[in-house]
N, C-alpha and C positions, 0 to 999 in steps of 0.2 A: 454774413454770408447769403448770399442771394437765393431766390426759389430754386434756380437751376444748380447752384453748387450744394445745397441740401440734398436735393435729389440724387446727385452724383455720389453724395457721400454715403447716402442711405443705400444705394445700390451696391456700392463698394463694399460696405459693411456685410450687406446680406450674401454677397457671392462669397467673400472670404470665410465668412462663418460657415456656409454651407460646404465648400471644399476643406474648411478645417475639421468638418465632421466626418467628411467621406475619404479622405486621404490621410491614413495613419502611419506613422513610421514606426511605432513600436508599440507594445502593451505597456501600460503602467503598473507597478508593482500592487497598488491599492485597488485595481480592477478585479482581482481574482476573487477576494473576499465575495463580494456581491453575487457573483456568477455562481460560486459553488454554494452558497446559500439559498439561492434560488433552486438550484438542482436539488438541493435538499428538501425544499418545500414541495417541489412538483412530485416527488416520488414517495410521499408517505403512504403508510399502509396501516390498517387495523391489526391489532395483535393482542394476546392476552394481556401484554403488558402495557397497553395503551398504543398511543400512535407510535409506529416504528420507523425510523429514519434509516435512508441508505448508509452503508459503511464502507462502499468503494466506489471512487470518483475518479474517472478517467477524463484529463484535460488534454485536449487536442490544439495545438498551437502551430502556427506558421513556421517555416524553415528559420527565419530570422528569429522570431520570438522564442523558437525551441532552443536555438542555440545560445540565448539568454538566461532563459528559465528552466529548461530542460532538466538540469543536473543539480538544480537548486534545492536541496534536502532540507534546507532552513525553511524555506517558502512552504515546502510541502507540510512541514511538521507545524508551521504557524497556522495555515489553514485548517489542518486536523484539529488543532486546538480552538480555532474559532467555532469549528462546526460542533465540537463539544461542548463549548459554552452555550452556543446557541440552542443545542438541545435540552441542556440543563435550564435555560430560561424558559423555554417553550414546553417542557414537560414532554419532550419526545424520548422514546426508548431508543438506545444504542445497544446492538448486540456486543460491540467493542469499539474501540477507538478508530474513528474513519481512515482509511488509506487512501493518499493521493497519489495518483500516477500521471506522469506527463508524456505525451506523445506528440511525435511529429508527423504533421499532415499537409503536404503540399496543396492541398485543395482548400486551406483555410487561409484566408487573406491576413497579411500583417496587420497587427493591430487588432486582431478579432481572435475569439477563442470559441471552441465548442465543448460542453461539459455534458457527459452522461454519467448517471449515478445508479446503483443497484443495491437492493438488497438480497444478499446470497445466503441461501441455506439449503438444506437437502430437499426440502419440500417443494422448492420453487423450479419451475422450469427456466430455461436461459431466456433473458431479456428479448424482446421481439427485435429481429435483425440482428442478434449479436450471437454468434456460434460458440458453443463450449463454454459458457460463462459458469454453468452449474459445475462446482468443483467435486461434487459427488459421484455424478454419473457419467459426465460426457467429457471432461477435460482429457485432452490426450496427453500420453507421456512426454512428448516431445515439447507440449506447451508447458508443463510441470517444469521440465529441465530448463527450458527458456527463461521462465519465472525465476527459479532458481539462481540462474547465471546472472540475471539483471540484478537482483538483490546482491549477490555477491560482488558485482562490479560498483554497486553504490556504497556497499560496506567498504570496499578496498579505496574507494574515492575519499572516504572520511576517516581512515584509520590512523591519519596523523592525530585526530581529536580523542582517540581512545587509548587508555593505558592498560590494555590486558597482555598478559603473557602469551607467546605464541601457543596456539591450540587449534586443533581440527578435529572435524568428524567426517569420516570417510564411509560411504555406503558399500557395505560387504556383502549382503544378500538383499534380494535375490539376485543383483547384478552388482559388479564391481563398480563404483563411482570414483569421481575425482575428489581429492580432499577438499573440504570446505572449510576455510580459515573462520574462527570464531572471533569477529572484531567488535562485538558490543554486547551488552549484557542489559537485559535477557535476551537469550536467543529462544525464540518459539517454534515449537514442532507440533505439527499437526496437518489436518485434511484441507483447512480454510485456505484461500488464497493469499491472505495477509500475513501468514506465518513466514518467517524467515526460512524455514527449512518445511517445504511442503512435501507431505507424504499421501500420494495417490492410493489409500488402501481402505476399503468399507469399515475394516476392523479398527481404523484409527479416528478417534474423536476429531471433531474439527479444530478443538483447541485442547491437545493431548498432553504436552509436556512442555518445559522450558528447562533451559540451562543458565544458571546465575553465576557470576563471579562475586565471591564473597570471602572476605578475610583471606585473600591469598589462594584461594582454591575454587575450582569448578564445581558447582552443586547441581544435580538433577532433581528437578520437582515433578511429579506427576500432578496434572491439574484436574483430578478427579474424573479421569477419562473413564470410559465404558470398561475398556480391556486391560487397563494398568499399563505397566512397564516392567521390563527385566533387566537387570543388571548381572551380565555374565551367567545369563540363564535363571537367575533368581528373581521371582515376582517381589515387587516392593511399592508401597503405598507411601512411604517416607522420603523425605529429602536424602539423598545419597552423594556424598562428596565422591568425584570421580578420580581415578587414578589413570595413568598412562597404560593404555591398551585395554581398558575396559570395553566391553561389548554390551552396547545399549540395543535393545529390542522393542521396536513400537510395531504392533501389529505383526505383519510378515516381514518387516523391514528389520535389519540389523546393521548398526553403525558402529564404527570402532573409533574410541576417544583417543587422541593422542596429545600430548603436550611437551614442552621443553622445560 
């Protein structure tokens, strides 16, 4: 190949390589891991337990990429597991397993993503530029309901993989709510945003209680909460098998348990 031919070939490779980097048709699955790892690394903070890592990760995707990955609960679980492994290897402290949430953002370019991460606890103010992220003081009831609805939709999407008998929790006081189907085990109850059932009440601990399906029955466990739980008005700190129409009290909130 002559000098002119070599020059043309080099220029063609340069141009094609540049456009290959700039024009993306979609995200690849293996691109998520490095992004959430960077988000963990960039938001570490000191704590009595050592370097504390974020436990909530919001991933913003283009419309096209969200349609492919937005409801991929398996990917979310894989990323959570990857962050747990990373924290163990680097001796980071995690308050609990990381929660991954996908969001559609029309301002994000196809093939790219934006990741934000937060350490949420009652001592922290909401992250800069993000309103109502502190689950103790400032999250609105409407946002609590929206989060519960999102979790319920995700559970319904995966109910084919869950072999639980039909059972529900229905908020009875302070207001009447819609029945929430119990589709996974365990079901976590508390004030923290990562719980399946979020209770916006200062008397409720961040991780207050959970319901597990064991040996053919649903069992309520108190998670060493500050104010405990009640079953039909009776305080208990011990695991209690639930019966149809039992009344569960958590803080000032009461739920009716029902099953078939």
